GUMI-620332 format. One record per atom (N, C-alpha, C): residue number from 1; atom name; x, y negated, z. Coordinates in pm, whole numbers, plus 50000, padded with zeros to 5 digits. Atoms other than C-alpha are relative to their C-alpha. Layout:
N
<atom seq="NUM" atom="CA" px="X" py="Y" pz="Z"/>
...
// end
This chain:
73
<atom seq="1" atom="N" px="49920" py="50136" pz="49991"/>
<atom seq="1" atom="CA" px="27076" py="56032" pz="69605"/>
<atom seq="1" atom="C" px="50044" py="49952" pz="49858"/>
<atom seq="2" atom="N" px="49937" py="50020" pz="50142"/>
<atom seq="2" atom="CA" px="27194" py="56067" pz="69232"/>
<atom seq="2" atom="C" px="49878" py="49941" pz="49929"/>
<atom seq="3" atom="N" px="50139" py="50025" pz="50088"/>
<atom seq="3" atom="CA" px="26844" py="56037" pz="69053"/>
<atom seq="3" atom="C" px="49909" py="49943" pz="50089"/>
<atom seq="4" atom="N" px="50105" py="50038" pz="49905"/>
<atom seq="4" atom="CA" px="26688" py="55822" pz="69320"/>
<atom seq="4" atom="C" px="49872" py="49937" pz="49953"/>
<atom seq="5" atom="N" px="50131" py="50043" pz="50040"/>
<atom seq="5" atom="CA" px="26323" py="55765" pz="69295"/>
<atom seq="5" atom="C" px="49947" py="49922" pz="50112"/>
<atom seq="6" atom="N" px="50014" py="50105" pz="49895"/>
<atom seq="6" atom="CA" px="26191" py="55452" pz="69493"/>
<atom seq="6" atom="C" px="49906" py="50095" pz="50076"/>
<atom seq="7" atom="N" px="50092" py="49893" pz="49884"/>
<atom seq="7" atom="CA" px="26015" py="55643" pz="69824"/>
<atom seq="7" atom="C" px="49872" py="49907" pz="49984"/>
<atom seq="8" atom="N" px="50125" py="50075" pz="49991"/>
<atom seq="8" atom="CA" px="25743" py="55350" pz="69787"/>
<atom seq="8" atom="C" px="49894" py="50087" pz="49872"/>
<atom seq="9" atom="N" px="50067" py="49921" pz="50130"/>
<atom seq="9" atom="CA" px="25633" py="55540" pz="69438"/>
<atom seq="9" atom="C" px="49948" py="50126" pz="50066"/>
<atom seq="10" atom="N" px="50043" py="49886" pz="49952"/>
<atom seq="10" atom="CA" px="25617" py="55862" pz="69632"/>
<atom seq="10" atom="C" px="49882" py="49976" pz="50116"/>
<atom seq="11" atom="N" px="50089" py="50036" pz="49906"/>
<atom seq="11" atom="CA" px="25437" py="55699" pz="69920"/>
<atom seq="11" atom="C" px="49871" py="49980" pz="49940"/>
<atom seq="12" atom="N" px="50118" py="50064" pz="50045"/>
<atom seq="12" atom="CA" px="25179" py="55539" pz="69711"/>
<atom seq="12" atom="C" px="49931" py="50131" pz="49925"/>
<atom seq="13" atom="N" px="50070" py="49902" pz="50063"/>
<atom seq="13" atom="CA" px="25110" py="55859" pz="69510"/>
<atom seq="13" atom="C" px="49955" py="50100" pz="50099"/>
<atom seq="14" atom="N" px="50046" py="49951" pz="49888"/>
<atom seq="14" atom="CA" px="25070" py="56046" pz="69842"/>
<atom seq="14" atom="C" px="49858" py="49955" pz="50037"/>
<atom seq="15" atom="N" px="50112" py="50056" pz="49960"/>
<atom seq="15" atom="CA" px="24822" py="55810" pz="69955"/>
<atom seq="15" atom="C" px="49897" py="50016" pz="49886"/>
<atom seq="16" atom="N" px="50085" py="50008" pz="50124"/>
<atom seq="16" atom="CA" px="24643" py="55796" pz="69618"/>
<atom seq="16" atom="C" px="49927" py="50160" pz="49995"/>
<atom seq="17" atom="N" px="50064" py="49874" pz="50006"/>
<atom seq="17" atom="CA" px="24585" py="56181" pz="69605"/>
<atom seq="17" atom="C" px="49963" py="50071" pz="50133"/>
<atom seq="18" atom="N" px="50040" py="49964" pz="49871"/>
<atom seq="18" atom="CA" px="24579" py="56242" pz="69977"/>
<atom seq="18" atom="C" px="50089" py="50128" pz="50038"/>
<atom seq="19" atom="N" px="49923" py="49897" pz="49944"/>
<atom seq="19" atom="CA" px="24805" py="56449" pz="70207"/>
<atom seq="19" atom="C" px="49966" py="50153" pz="49981"/>
<atom seq="20" atom="N" px="50050" py="49863" pz="49984"/>
<atom seq="20" atom="CA" px="24601" py="56760" pz="70200"/>
<atom seq="20" atom="C" px="50006" py="50073" pz="49849"/>
<atom seq="21" atom="N" px="49960" py="49930" pz="50127"/>
<atom seq="21" atom="CA" px="24684" py="56789" pz="69826"/>
<atom seq="21" atom="C" px="50134" py="50009" pz="49963"/>
<atom seq="22" atom="N" px="49880" py="50014" pz="50035"/>
<atom seq="22" atom="CA" px="25045" py="56747" pz="69848"/>
<atom seq="22" atom="C" px="50103" py="50091" pz="50094"/>
<atom seq="23" atom="N" px="49888" py="49938" pz="49938"/>
<atom seq="23" atom="CA" px="25360" py="56932" pz="69962"/>
<atom seq="23" atom="C" px="50133" py="49943" pz="49984"/>
<atom seq="24" atom="N" px="49904" py="50052" pz="49997"/>
<atom seq="24" atom="CA" px="25675" py="56786" pz="70069"/>
<atom seq="24" atom="C" px="50124" py="50107" pz="50023"/>
<atom seq="25" atom="N" px="49864" py="49903" pz="49995"/>
<atom seq="25" atom="CA" px="26031" py="56969" pz="70002"/>
<atom seq="25" atom="C" px="50106" py="49922" pz="49986"/>
<atom seq="26" atom="N" px="49846" py="50072" pz="50046"/>
<atom seq="26" atom="CA" px="26384" py="56903" pz="69926"/>
<atom seq="26" atom="C" px="50069" py="50086" pz="49879"/>
<atom seq="27" atom="N" px="49908" py="49940" pz="50089"/>
<atom seq="27" atom="CA" px="26611" py="56998" pz="69656"/>
<atom seq="27" atom="C" px="50143" py="49978" pz="50032"/>
<atom seq="28" atom="N" px="49861" py="50036" pz="49964"/>
<atom seq="28" atom="CA" px="26910" py="56878" pz="69821"/>
<atom seq="28" atom="C" px="50081" py="50139" pz="50027"/>
<atom seq="29" atom="N" px="49907" py="49880" pz="49965"/>
<atom seq="29" atom="CA" px="27215" py="57104" pz="69875"/>
<atom seq="29" atom="C" px="50130" py="49979" pz="49906"/>
<atom seq="30" atom="N" px="49899" py="50044" pz="50059"/>
<atom seq="30" atom="CA" px="27435" py="56958" pz="69623"/>
<atom seq="30" atom="C" px="50117" py="49940" pz="50078"/>
<atom seq="31" atom="N" px="49888" py="50062" pz="49903"/>
<atom seq="31" atom="CA" px="27786" py="56855" pz="69729"/>
<atom seq="31" atom="C" px="49988" py="49839" pz="50014"/>
<atom seq="32" atom="N" px="50017" py="50144" pz="49986"/>
<atom seq="32" atom="CA" px="27690" py="56486" pz="69651"/>
<atom seq="32" atom="C" px="49895" py="49956" pz="50071"/>
<atom seq="33" atom="N" px="50136" py="50022" pz="49914"/>
<atom seq="33" atom="CA" px="27372" py="56500" pz="69872"/>
<atom seq="33" atom="C" px="50046" py="50072" pz="50139"/>
<atom seq="34" atom="N" px="50000" py="49931" pz="49859"/>
<atom seq="34" atom="CA" px="27314" py="56567" pz="70230"/>
<atom seq="34" atom="C" px="49952" py="50115" pz="50004"/>
<atom seq="35" atom="N" px="50055" py="49857" pz="49987"/>
<atom seq="35" atom="CA" px="27233" py="56927" pz="70330"/>
<atom seq="35" atom="C" px="49847" py="49982" pz="50017"/>
<atom seq="36" atom="N" px="50142" py="50018" pz="50001"/>
<atom seq="36" atom="CA" px="26872" py="57004" pz="70287"/>
<atom seq="36" atom="C" px="49910" py="49995" pz="50105"/>
<atom seq="37" atom="N" px="50051" py="50027" pz="49866"/>
<atom seq="37" atom="CA" px="26779" py="57015" pz="70646"/>
<atom seq="37" atom="C" px="50014" py="49840" pz="50025"/>
<atom seq="38" atom="N" px="49996" py="50126" pz="49992"/>
<atom seq="38" atom="CA" px="26920" py="56652" pz="70664"/>
<atom seq="38" atom="C" px="49932" py="49910" pz="49917"/>
<atom seq="39" atom="N" px="50091" py="50080" pz="50102"/>
<atom seq="39" atom="CA" px="26756" py="56532" pz="70341"/>
<atom seq="39" atom="C" px="49861" py="50000" pz="50033"/>
<atom seq="40" atom="N" px="50140" py="50007" pz="49962"/>
<atom seq="40" atom="CA" px="26419" py="56639" pz="70462"/>
<atom seq="40" atom="C" px="49981" py="49920" pz="50132"/>
<atom seq="41" atom="N" px="50016" py="50091" pz="49863"/>
<atom seq="41" atom="CA" px="26466" py="56465" pz="70803"/>
<atom seq="41" atom="C" px="49997" py="49859" pz="49953"/>
<atom seq="42" atom="N" px="50005" py="50134" pz="50049"/>
<atom seq="42" atom="CA" px="26558" py="56156" pz="70619"/>
<atom seq="42" atom="C" px="49880" py="49951" pz="49931"/>
<atom seq="43" atom="N" px="50141" py="50010" pz="50079"/>
<atom seq="43" atom="CA" px="26263" py="56183" pz="70377"/>
<atom seq="43" atom="C" px="49883" py="49983" pz="50093"/>
<atom seq="44" atom="N" px="50119" py="50024" pz="49900"/>
<atom seq="44" atom="CA" px="26020" py="56223" pz="70670"/>
<atom seq="44" atom="C" px="50020" py="49889" pz="50083"/>
<atom seq="45" atom="N" px="49990" py="50113" pz="49928"/>
<atom seq="45" atom="CA" px="26173" py="55938" pz="70857"/>
<atom seq="45" atom="C" px="49973" py="49892" pz="49909"/>
<atom seq="46" atom="N" px="50034" py="50119" pz="50085"/>
<atom seq="46" atom="CA" px="26145" py="55706" pz="70541"/>
<atom seq="46" atom="C" px="49836" py="49982" pz="49984"/>
<atom seq="47" atom="N" px="50152" py="49981" pz="50027"/>
<atom seq="47" atom="CA" px="25765" py="55832" pz="70493"/>
<atom seq="47" atom="C" px="49935" py="49937" pz="50136"/>
<atom seq="48" atom="N" px="50053" py="50046" pz="49856"/>
<atom seq="48" atom="CA" px="25700" py="55753" pz="70885"/>
<atom seq="48" atom="C" px="50022" py="49840" pz="50003"/>
<atom seq="49" atom="N" px="49979" py="50150" pz="49979"/>
<atom seq="49" atom="CA" px="25853" py="55413" pz="70861"/>
<atom seq="49" atom="C" px="49930" py="49908" pz="49890"/>
<atom seq="50" atom="N" px="50101" py="50072" pz="50102"/>
<atom seq="50" atom="CA" px="25639" py="55331" pz="70560"/>
<atom seq="50" atom="C" px="49853" py="50020" pz="50036"/>
<atom seq="51" atom="N" px="50140" py="49996" pz="49944"/>
<atom seq="51" atom="CA" px="25332" py="55435" pz="70776"/>
<atom seq="51" atom="C" px="49916" py="50120" pz="49974"/>
<atom seq="52" atom="N" px="50074" py="49862" pz="50003"/>
<atom seq="52" atom="CA" px="25265" py="55800" pz="70689"/>
<atom seq="52" atom="C" px="50001" py="50044" pz="50142"/>
<atom seq="53" atom="N" px="50020" py="49953" pz="49868"/>
<atom seq="53" atom="CA" px="25111" py="55954" pz="70990"/>
<atom seq="53" atom="C" px="50056" py="50130" pz="50014"/>
<atom seq="54" atom="N" px="49938" py="49891" pz="49977"/>
<atom seq="54" atom="CA" px="25255" py="56238" pz="71181"/>
<atom seq="54" atom="C" px="49888" py="50140" pz="49955"/>
<atom seq="55" atom="N" px="50118" py="49917" pz="50031"/>
<atom seq="55" atom="CA" px="24926" py="56432" pz="71088"/>
<atom seq="55" atom="C" px="50035" py="50016" pz="49845"/>
<atom seq="56" atom="N" px="49966" py="49972" pz="50143"/>
<atom seq="56" atom="CA" px="24997" py="56379" pz="70727"/>
<atom seq="56" atom="C" px="50142" py="50081" pz="49955"/>
<atom seq="57" atom="N" px="49867" py="49923" pz="50006"/>
<atom seq="57" atom="CA" px="25377" py="56479" pz="70753"/>
<atom seq="57" atom="C" px="49967" py="50158" pz="50032"/>
<atom seq="58" atom="N" px="50024" py="49860" pz="49965"/>
<atom seq="58" atom="CA" px="25259" py="56792" pz="70917"/>
<atom seq="58" atom="C" px="49936" py="50092" pz="49909"/>
<atom seq="59" atom="N" px="50077" py="49962" pz="50105"/>
<atom seq="59" atom="CA" px="25003" py="56871" pz="70661"/>
<atom seq="59" atom="C" px="50081" py="50034" pz="49883"/>
<atom seq="60" atom="N" px="49920" py="49982" pz="50109"/>
<atom seq="60" atom="CA" px="25235" py="56823" pz="70376"/>
<atom seq="60" atom="C" px="50138" py="50093" pz="50013"/>
<atom seq="61" atom="N" px="49865" py="49924" pz="49990"/>
<atom seq="61" atom="CA" px="25554" py="56992" pz="70519"/>
<atom seq="61" atom="C" px="49974" py="50134" pz="50082"/>
<atom seq="62" atom="N" px="49998" py="49860" pz="49937"/>
<atom seq="62" atom="CA" px="25397" py="57283" pz="70730"/>
<atom seq="62" atom="C" px="49872" py="50059" pz="49961"/>
<atom seq="63" atom="N" px="50109" py="49928" pz="50020"/>
<atom seq="63" atom="CA" px="25045" py="57340" pz="70678"/>
<atom seq="63" atom="C" px="49946" py="50031" pz="49857"/>
<atom seq="64" atom="N" px="50008" py="49985" pz="50165"/>
<atom seq="64" atom="CA" px="25015" py="57312" pz="70285"/>
<atom seq="64" atom="C" px="50070" py="50108" pz="49972"/>
<atom seq="65" atom="N" px="49901" py="49887" pz="50035"/>
<atom seq="65" atom="CA" px="25316" py="57522" pz="70245"/>
<atom seq="65" atom="C" px="49951" py="50146" pz="50044"/>
<atom seq="66" atom="N" px="50064" py="49863" pz="49958"/>
<atom seq="66" atom="CA" px="25166" py="57807" pz="70470"/>
<atom seq="66" atom="C" px="49905" py="50034" pz="49927"/>
<atom seq="67" atom="N" px="50091" py="49960" pz="50062"/>
<atom seq="67" atom="CA" px="24866" py="57806" pz="70309"/>
<atom seq="67" atom="C" px="50023" py="50038" pz="49836"/>
<atom seq="68" atom="N" px="49946" py="49945" pz="50142"/>
<atom seq="68" atom="CA" px="25020" py="57840" pz="69946"/>
<atom seq="68" atom="C" px="50063" py="50120" pz="50001"/>
<atom seq="69" atom="N" px="49927" py="49880" pz="49980"/>
<atom seq="69" atom="CA" px="25212" py="58116" pz="70088"/>
<atom seq="69" atom="C" px="49928" py="50099" pz="50089"/>
<atom seq="70" atom="N" px="50113" py="49900" pz="49948"/>
<atom seq="70" atom="CA" px="24903" py="58282" pz="70250"/>
<atom seq="70" atom="C" px="50060" py="50027" pz="50157"/>
<atom seq="71" atom="N" px="49938" py="49983" pz="49859"/>
<atom seq="71" atom="CA" px="25079" py="58243" pz="70614"/>
<atom seq="71" atom="C" px="49898" py="49935" pz="50079"/>
<atom seq="72" atom="N" px="50095" py="50077" pz="49916"/>
<atom seq="72" atom="CA" px="24849" py="58188" pz="70899"/>
<atom seq="72" atom="C" px="50091" py="49928" pz="50120"/>
<atom seq="73" atom="N" px="49938" py="50091" pz="49898"/>
<atom seq="73" atom="CA" px="24970" py="57916" pz="71159"/>
<atom seq="73" atom="C" px="49932" py="50040" pz="50131"/>
// end
C-alpha cells in the first residue's frame, strides 16, 4: 500500500508475457499493510475484476511456483 504500483500496469505486463511465465506472490506483512494472506486475496480479487481468468490465476499462484520448487501437483 505504501509504494503502490498501478494494478493496470501489472495486469498489462502479465497479459503481455503470458501467465505461464509469471508468478504472483506477496511481500506484505509490514504493520502498515494487510497480513500476507489478505494482501494476496486482495491482489487476486483486483486481477479477477480486471478480467484475469481463474485459470491464469491458478497458473501464476499455484502451478508455476510448484514447478519452480519441483513439486508435483
